[in-house]
C-alpha positions as CSV (number, residue, x, y, z in Angstrom):
1,M,13.9,-1.5,-21.5
2,A,14.8,2.1,-20.6
3,A,18.3,2.6,-19.3
4,S,17.1,3.8,-15.9
5,F,15.5,0.4,-15.3
6,A,18.2,-1.7,-16.9
7,F,18.7,-3.5,-13.5
8,F,15.1,-4.9,-13.6
9,P,15.9,-8.4,-15.0
10,S,19.1,-8.8,-12.9
11,R,19.2,-11.2,-10.0
12,R,19.8,-8.1,-7.8
13,F,16.2,-7.0,-8.4
14,L,13.9,-9.4,-10.3
15,P,13.6,-12.1,-7.5
16,L,12.8,-9.4,-4.9
17,F,10.3,-7.8,-7.2
18,C,8.5,-11.1,-7.9
19,T,8.6,-12.1,-4.2
20,Q,7.0,-8.8,-3.1
21,F,4.5,-8.8,-6.0
22,L,3.3,-12.3,-5.3
23,G,3.0,-11.6,-1.6
24,A,0.9,-8.5,-2.1
25,L,-1.1,-10.4,-4.6
26,N,-1.9,-13.2,-2.2
27,D,-2.7,-10.8,0.6
28,N,-5.4,-9.3,-1.4
29,L,-6.6,-12.5,-3.0
30,L,-7.2,-14.0,0.5
31,K,-8.7,-10.8,2.0
32,T,-11.1,-10.2,-0.9
33,A,-12.1,-13.9,-1.3
34,F,-12.8,-14.1,2.4
35,L,-14.9,-10.9,2.4
36,V,-16.9,-12.0,-0.7
37,L,-17.5,-15.4,0.9
38,V,-18.8,-13.9,4.1
39,S,-21.0,-11.3,2.4
40,Y,-22.6,-13.6,-0.1
41,A,-22.7,-16.9,1.9
42,G,-24.2,-15.1,5.0
43,L,-21.6,-16.6,7.3
44,S,-21.5,-15.6,11.0
45,F,-18.9,-15.7,13.7
46,A,-19.5,-15.3,17.5
47,G,-23.0,-14.0,16.7
48,L,-21.7,-11.2,14.5
49,P,-23.5,-10.4,11.2
50,P,-21.5,-10.4,7.9
51,E,-21.0,-6.6,7.9
52,Q,-19.4,-6.7,11.3
53,I,-17.2,-9.7,10.3
54,V,-15.9,-7.5,7.4
55,N,-14.8,-4.9,9.8
56,L,-13.3,-7.5,12.2
57,A,-11.3,-8.9,9.2
58,A,-9.8,-5.5,8.4
59,A,-8.7,-5.1,12.1
60,V,-7.3,-8.6,12.3
61,F,-5.1,-8.1,9.3
62,I,-3.7,-4.8,10.4
63,L,-3.2,-5.7,14.1
64,P,0.2,-7.4,13.7
65,F,1.6,-4.1,12.2
66,F,1.0,-2.5,15.6
67,L,2.0,-5.5,17.7
68,I,5.3,-6.8,16.2
69,S,6.6,-4.3,13.7
70,A,9.4,-3.3,16.1
71,T,10.4,-7.0,16.4
72,A,10.2,-7.5,12.6
73,G,12.6,-4.5,12.1
74,R,15.1,-6.0,14.6
75,V,14.9,-9.4,12.9
76,A,15.6,-7.9,9.4
77,E,18.5,-5.9,10.9
78,K,20.0,-8.8,12.8
79,L,19.8,-11.6,10.1
80,N,20.5,-12.1,6.5
81,K,17.5,-10.4,4.8
82,A,17.3,-13.0,2.0
83,R,17.1,-15.7,4.5
84,V,14.3,-13.9,6.5
85,A,12.4,-13.5,3.2
86,R,12.6,-17.2,2.4
87,A,11.5,-18.1,5.9
88,V,8.5,-15.7,5.6
89,K,7.5,-17.0,2.2
90,L,7.7,-20.6,3.4
91,A,5.4,-19.6,6.3
92,E,3.0,-18.2,3.7
93,V,2.6,-21.6,2.1
94,A,1.6,-23.1,5.4
95,I,-0.8,-20.2,6.0
96,M,-2.5,-20.8,2.7
97,V,-2.9,-24.5,3.6
98,L,-4.8,-23.3,6.7
99,A,-6.8,-20.9,4.5
100,A,-7.6,-23.8,2.2
101,W,-9.1,-25.8,5.1
102,G,-11.1,-22.7,6.1
103,F,-12.6,-22.2,2.6
104,Y,-13.5,-25.9,2.2
105,T,-15.2,-26.0,5.6
106,Q,-16.4,-22.4,5.5
107,H,-14.9,-22.0,9.0
108,V,-14.7,-18.3,9.8
109,S,-12.3,-18.7,12.7
110,A,-9.8,-20.5,10.5
111,L,-10.0,-17.8,7.9
112,L,-9.7,-15.0,10.4
113,L,-6.6,-16.7,11.8
114,A,-5.2,-17.0,8.3
115,L,-5.8,-13.3,7.8
116,F,-4.0,-12.5,11.1
117,L,-1.0,-14.7,10.1
118,M,-0.9,-13.1,6.6
119,G,-0.8,-9.7,8.4
120,T,2.1,-11.1,10.4
121,H,3.8,-12.3,7.3
122,S,3.5,-8.8,5.7
123,T,4.8,-7.2,8.9
124,F,8.0,-9.2,8.7
125,F,8.5,-8.9,5.0
126,G,7.9,-5.1,4.8
127,P,11.2,-4.1,6.5
128,V,13.0,-6.7,4.4
129,K,11.7,-5.5,1.0
130,Y,12.4,-1.8,1.4
131,A,15.6,-2.1,3.6
132,V,17.3,-4.6,1.2
133,L,17.0,-2.3,-1.8
134,P,20.0,-0.1,-0.9
135,Q,22.0,-3.4,-0.5
136,Y,21.0,-4.7,-3.9
137,L,21.0,-1.5,-6.0
138,K,23.5,1.2,-6.8
139,G,22.8,4.7,-5.7
140,G,21.5,5.9,-9.1
141,E,19.2,2.8,-9.3
142,L,17.5,3.3,-6.0
143,I,14.8,5.7,-7.1
144,G,14.0,3.5,-10.0
145,G,13.8,0.4,-7.8
146,N,11.4,2.2,-5.4
147,G,9.3,3.2,-8.4
148,L,9.1,-0.3,-9.7
149,I,8.3,-1.7,-6.2
150,E,5.6,0.8,-5.7
151,M,4.2,0.1,-9.2
152,G,4.2,-3.6,-8.6
153,T,2.6,-3.3,-5.2
154,F,-0.4,-1.4,-6.5
155,V,-0.9,-3.6,-9.5
156,A,-0.8,-6.6,-7.3
157,I,-3.3,-5.0,-4.9
158,L,-5.6,-4.3,-7.9
159,V,-5.3,-7.8,-9.4
160,G,-5.8,-9.4,-6.0
161,Q,-9.0,-7.4,-5.2
162,I,-10.5,-8.2,-8.6
163,G,-9.2,-11.7,-8.8
164,G,-10.3,-12.6,-5.2
165,A,-14.0,-11.9,-6.1
166,L,-13.7,-14.0,-9.3
167,L,-12.1,-16.9,-7.4
168,V,-15.1,-17.2,-5.1
169,E,-17.3,-17.4,-8.2
170,G,-15.1,-20.2,-9.5
171,G,-15.6,-22.3,-6.3
172,H,-13.4,-23.5,-3.5
173,H,-11.1,-25.6,-5.7
174,A,-10.2,-22.6,-7.8
175,T,-9.7,-20.4,-4.7
176,V,-7.5,-22.8,-2.8
177,G,-5.5,-23.8,-5.9
178,V,-4.6,-20.2,-6.8
179,L,-3.8,-19.2,-3.2
180,V,-1.4,-22.1,-2.7
181,A,0.1,-21.8,-6.1
182,V,0.9,-18.1,-5.6
183,A,2.4,-18.8,-2.2
184,L,4.6,-21.5,-3.7
185,L,5.7,-19.2,-6.6
186,G,6.6,-16.5,-4.0
187,W,8.7,-18.9,-2.0
188,L,10.4,-20.1,-5.2
189,A,11.2,-16.4,-6.2
190,S,12.6,-15.7,-2.8
191,A,15.1,-18.6,-3.2
192,F,16.9,-16.6,-5.9
193,M,17.3,-13.4,-3.8
194,P,21.1,-12.8,-3.3
195,V,22.6,-12.8,0.1
196,A,22.0,-9.5,2.0
197,P,24.2,-9.6,5.1
198,A,23.0,-8.5,8.5
199,T,23.5,-4.8,9.2
200,A,23.3,-5.0,12.9
201,P,24.0,-8.6,14.0
202,Q,24.6,-7.5,17.6
203,L,20.9,-6.5,18.1
204,Q,19.1,-8.4,20.9
205,L,15.6,-9.8,20.3
206,S,13.0,-9.4,23.0
207,A,9.5,-10.8,23.8
208,N,8.4,-7.5,25.2
209,V,6.8,-6.0,22.1
210,W,5.4,-3.0,23.8
211,R,8.8,-1.9,25.2
212,D,10.5,-2.5,21.8
213,T,7.8,-0.5,20.0
214,W,8.2,2.4,22.5
215,Q,12.0,2.3,22.1
216,L,11.8,2.2,18.3
217,M,9.6,5.2,18.1
218,R,11.9,7.1,20.5
219,S,14.9,6.1,18.4
220,V,13.3,7.6,15.3
221,R,13.5,11.1,16.9
222,R,17.3,11.0,16.6
223,Y,16.9,11.2,12.9
224,P,14.7,14.2,11.9
225,E,14.8,13.4,8.2
226,V,13.6,9.8,8.9
227,G,10.8,11.2,10.9
228,A,9.8,13.6,8.2
229,A,9.8,10.9,5.5
230,I,7.6,8.7,7.7
231,M,5.1,11.5,8.3
232,G,4.9,12.2,4.5
233,I,4.5,8.5,3.6
234,S,1.9,8.0,6.4
235,W,-0.1,11.0,5.1
236,F,-0.2,9.3,1.6
237,W,-1.6,6.1,3.2
238,L,-4.2,8.2,5.1
239,L,-5.4,9.8,1.8
240,G,-5.4,6.4,0.0
241,A,-7.4,4.9,2.8
242,V,-10.0,7.7,2.6
243,Y,-10.4,7.3,-1.2
244,T,-10.3,3.5,-1.6
245,T,-12.7,2.9,1.4
246,Q,-15.3,5.3,0.0
247,L,-14.9,4.4,-3.7
248,P,-17.7,1.7,-3.8
249,T,-20.1,4.2,-2.2
250,F,-19.0,7.0,-4.4
251,T,-19.4,4.9,-7.6
252,R,-22.9,3.9,-6.6
253,L,-24.2,7.2,-5.2
254,H,-22.5,9.8,-7.4
255,L,-21.7,7.9,-10.6
256,G,-24.7,5.6,-10.6
257,G,-22.5,2.7,-11.6
258,N,-22.8,-1.0,-10.7
259,A,-20.1,-3.3,-9.3
260,E,-18.4,-3.6,-12.7
261,V,-18.1,0.2,-12.9
262,Y,-16.5,0.2,-9.4
263,S,-13.9,-2.3,-10.6
264,V,-12.9,0.0,-13.4
265,I,-12.8,3.0,-11.0
266,L,-10.6,1.1,-8.6
267,A,-8.4,0.1,-11.6
268,L,-8.0,3.7,-12.8
269,F,-6.9,4.8,-9.3
270,S,-4.5,2.0,-8.8
271,I,-3.0,2.1,-12.3
272,G,-2.6,5.9,-11.8
273,I,-0.4,5.2,-8.8
274,A,1.6,2.7,-10.7
275,V,2.1,5.0,-13.7
276,G,2.9,7.9,-11.4
277,S,5.5,5.8,-9.6
278,V,7.3,4.9,-12.8
279,L,7.1,8.4,-14.3
280,C,8.5,9.9,-11.1
281,A,11.5,7.5,-11.3
282,K,12.0,8.5,-14.9
283,L,11.9,12.2,-14.2
284,S,14.3,11.8,-11.2
285,R,17.0,10.5,-13.6
286,G,18.6,8.4,-10.9
287,R,18.6,11.2,-8.3
288,L,16.5,11.8,-5.2
289,E,14.3,14.7,-6.2
290,L,12.4,15.8,-3.1
291,G,10.7,18.6,-5.2
292,L,8.6,15.9,-6.8
293,V,6.9,15.4,-3.5
294,L,5.5,18.9,-3.7
295,L,4.4,18.3,-7.3
296,G,2.6,15.2,-6.3
297,G,1.1,16.8,-3.3
298,A,-0.2,19.8,-5.3
299,G,-1.7,17.3,-7.8
300,M,-3.5,15.4,-5.0
301,T,-5.0,18.7,-3.9
302,V,-6.0,20.0,-7.3
303,F,-7.5,16.7,-8.6
304,G,-9.2,16.1,-5.2
305,I,-10.9,19.4,-5.4
306,D,-11.9,18.8,-9.0
307,L,-13.4,15.4,-8.0
308,Y,-15.6,17.3,-5.6
309,L,-16.6,19.8,-8.3
310,A,-17.2,16.9,-10.8
311,A,-19.3,14.9,-8.3
312,H,-22.9,14.7,-9.4
313,E,-26.0,14.8,-7.3
314,P,-26.9,11.5,-5.6
315,W,-28.0,9.0,-8.2
316,T,-31.7,7.9,-7.9
317,G,-32.2,5.8,-10.9
318,E,-31.3,2.2,-11.9
319,L,-27.6,1.5,-11.6
320,L,-25.7,2.0,-14.9
321,L,-23.7,-0.7,-16.7
322,L,-20.1,-0.1,-17.6
323,S,-20.9,0.5,-21.3
324,Q,-23.5,3.2,-20.3
325,V,-21.0,5.0,-18.1
326,L,-18.2,4.9,-20.7
327,H,-20.6,6.4,-23.3
328,S,-21.6,9.2,-21.0
329,P,-19.3,12.3,-21.2
330,R,-20.5,13.5,-17.7
331,H,-18.7,10.6,-16.2
332,W,-15.3,11.1,-17.9
333,R,-14.2,14.0,-15.7
334,P,-14.5,12.2,-12.3
335,M,-12.9,9.1,-13.7
336,A,-10.0,11.2,-15.0
337,D,-9.7,12.9,-11.6
338,L,-9.3,9.6,-9.9
339,F,-6.7,8.4,-12.3
340,L,-4.8,11.7,-11.9
341,L,-5.2,11.5,-8.1
342,G,-3.4,8.2,-8.3
343,L,-0.8,9.5,-10.6
344,A,0.0,12.4,-8.3
345,G,0.2,9.9,-5.4
346,G,2.9,8.0,-7.2
347,F,4.9,11.2,-7.6
348,F,4.4,12.0,-3.9
349,T,5.4,8.7,-2.4
350,V,8.3,7.3,-4.4
351,P,10.8,10.1,-3.4
352,L,9.7,9.7,0.2
353,Y,10.4,6.0,0.3
354,T,13.8,6.6,-1.3
355,W,14.5,9.4,1.2
356,L,13.6,7.1,4.1
357,Q,16.0,4.5,2.9
358,T,18.9,6.9,2.4
359,A,18.4,9.1,5.5
360,A,18.3,6.1,7.9
361,P,21.7,4.7,8.9
362,E,22.4,1.3,7.5
363,E,22.2,-0.3,10.9
364,F,18.8,1.3,11.5
365,R,17.2,1.1,8.1
366,S,15.0,-1.9,8.7
367,Q,13.9,-0.5,12.0
368,A,13.0,2.8,10.3
369,I,10.9,0.9,7.8
370,A,9.2,-0.9,10.7
371,A,8.5,2.4,12.5
372,N,7.0,3.6,9.2
373,N,4.7,0.6,9.1
374,I,3.4,1.4,12.6
375,V,2.8,5.1,11.9
376,N,1.1,4.1,8.5
377,G,-1.3,2.0,10.5
378,L,-2.1,4.7,12.9
379,Y,-2.8,7.2,10.1
380,M,-5.1,4.7,8.4
381,V,-7.1,4.1,11.6
382,A,-7.3,7.9,12.0
383,A,-8.6,8.1,8.4
384,A,-11.4,5.7,9.2
385,A,-12.3,7.5,12.3
386,A,-12.3,11.0,10.7
387,S,-14.2,9.8,7.7
388,A,-16.9,8.2,9.9
389,L,-17.2,11.4,11.9
390,I,-17.4,13.7,8.9
391,L,-20.0,11.5,7.2
392,A,-22.0,11.4,10.4
393,L,-22.0,15.2,10.6
394,T,-22.5,16.1,7.0
395,D,-23.9,12.9,5.2
396,S,-22.0,14.1,2.1
397,L,-19.3,11.9,0.5
398,A,-18.4,14.6,-1.9
399,L,-17.7,17.0,1.0
400,L,-15.5,14.4,2.6
401,F,-13.4,14.3,-0.6
402,L,-13.2,18.1,-0.6
403,L,-12.1,18.3,3.0
404,T,-9.5,15.6,2.4
405,A,-8.1,17.5,-0.6
406,L,-8.0,20.7,1.4
407,A,-6.3,19.0,4.4
408,N,-3.5,18.1,2.1
409,V,-2.3,21.8,2.0
410,P,-1.5,22.1,5.7
411,A,-0.1,18.6,5.7
412,L,2.4,19.7,3.0
413,G,3.1,22.8,4.9
414,R,4.0,20.8,8.0
415,L,6.2,18.5,5.9
416,C,8.1,21.5,4.5
417,W,8.4,23.0,8.0
418,R,9.9,19.8,9.5
419,A,12.1,19.3,6.5
420,P,12.9,22.7,4.7
421,Q,15.0,20.8,2.1
422,V,11.7,19.6,0.5
423,W,10.7,23.2,-0.2
424,Q,14.2,24.2,-1.2
425,A,14.2,21.4,-3.8
426,R,10.9,22.4,-5.4
427,W,12.3,23.2,-8.8
428,S,15.5,21.1,-8.8
429,W,13.8,18.3,-10.7
430,L,12.8,20.7,-13.5
431,A,16.4,22.1,-13.7
432,G,17.7,18.5,-14.0
433,L,15.1,17.7,-16.7
434,C,16.2,20.7,-18.7
435,G,19.8,19.6,-18.5
436,K,21.0,22.5,-16.3
C-alpha cells in the first residue's frame, strides 16, 4: 500500500472505514430494494400510486437531516464518538428487523418507517464519521483519510443501488438476510473503533430541534472558513443530485440504452468520484491543497459542457443492449464525460471536507458537520426544484446539463470571493508536486 495510506489497516482507521462503508451500503440496499418492490409489485399507500410513493420515500429518508442534524451534532460533541457509533449501529440492526417484517408482509408503512429511521441513523452517524477523523489521524494523514472515506462512500452507494435491485429478484429471504447481515457486520466493525473522547461534554441537549437548528446555523457565521467549506460541499451535492437523478432518463433518451446500460453509466460516474478522491489525496501529499478545488471545479464545467455537446438527438428506436452500446464509438464520448465528471467531483470535494474539519474548532467540529448536512439537504432540494422548472420550460435534458455546467462558474467565483485563499492556492499543489 502506498505510504500516504499506510494508516488504512490500523485500528485508528479501518474499523471506522468499515463501519461507514457498511452503513452507506445498507442505506442504499434498503432504499433501492424498497423502490424496486413498490415499482414492480404495484404496491400502494394511502391511495398513492407507485410513482408518488417513490417521491415520498426520498422525502422520508432526507427529512431527519433537516429535523435533527443539530441534535446529532451536539450528541457527537458531548459524548464519546465511538460509543455513539456503536449505539447507532445497534439501532440499525433493529431497523433492519423492522424492514424485514415490512418486506415479508409487503407493508408499505413499515418500510417507510424503516427508511425514516435509517435517515435518522445516517443523521446521527454523519457528524461522528467526519468529526472523529481528526481525533484518529495525524495531520498529514487527514487528507488521505477523507479521500478513502469519500471513495468508500460512493463505492458503497453504487454497490447498494445495484445490489438492492438484485436482492428483490432473489426474493424476500435474500433481501432480509443481506440487510440484517450487513447491519450486524456494521455493528461488529464499530465495536473496534478506538475511544474518541467528548470534545464539548458541557453541551446541553434540548428537545427544541427548531431552536437548536437556528442557533447552529447562526453559530456557523462565526467561522467564515467553515461557512465557505459548507457552501462548496453543498454545491457538489447539488450537482451530484442533478446528474444522478437524471441519469436514467439520459441513458434512455440520449444513449438509447436499456436498464443494464444505465447501471454501467451509474458505475462510471460513481467510480469516477472514488478514483478522483484517492488521486486527490495522492496529489495533496499529506497537505490541504485548496487549489485542487478549483481544478476539480474546472473539470466539472469542462466535462459537463462536453456532455451536452456529446448528447445525441433523442433516441427513437429499440433500446440497445450493453454490448451494442460498448461496440458503438458514438457512445464512448458521453460515457467518458460522465466518468471524468465524477473524477473532477472527487478532486473538488475531498479538500473541502478536510478544510471543514480543520477550520472548525475542535469543540464545534461535529456541529459544523451537522450544519453541513442541513445545507447539503437544502441544496439537493433546490436541485430537484430547479431541474423540474428547467425541464418544464425547455423539455431538454441536454440543456439542463449545459446550464448546470455553466452555473458552476459563478458558484466557483462566489467560493473564491468568500474565501480568497482558495484562489490564492490555485497553483500550490502543482508546485508541491514538482518538489518546489
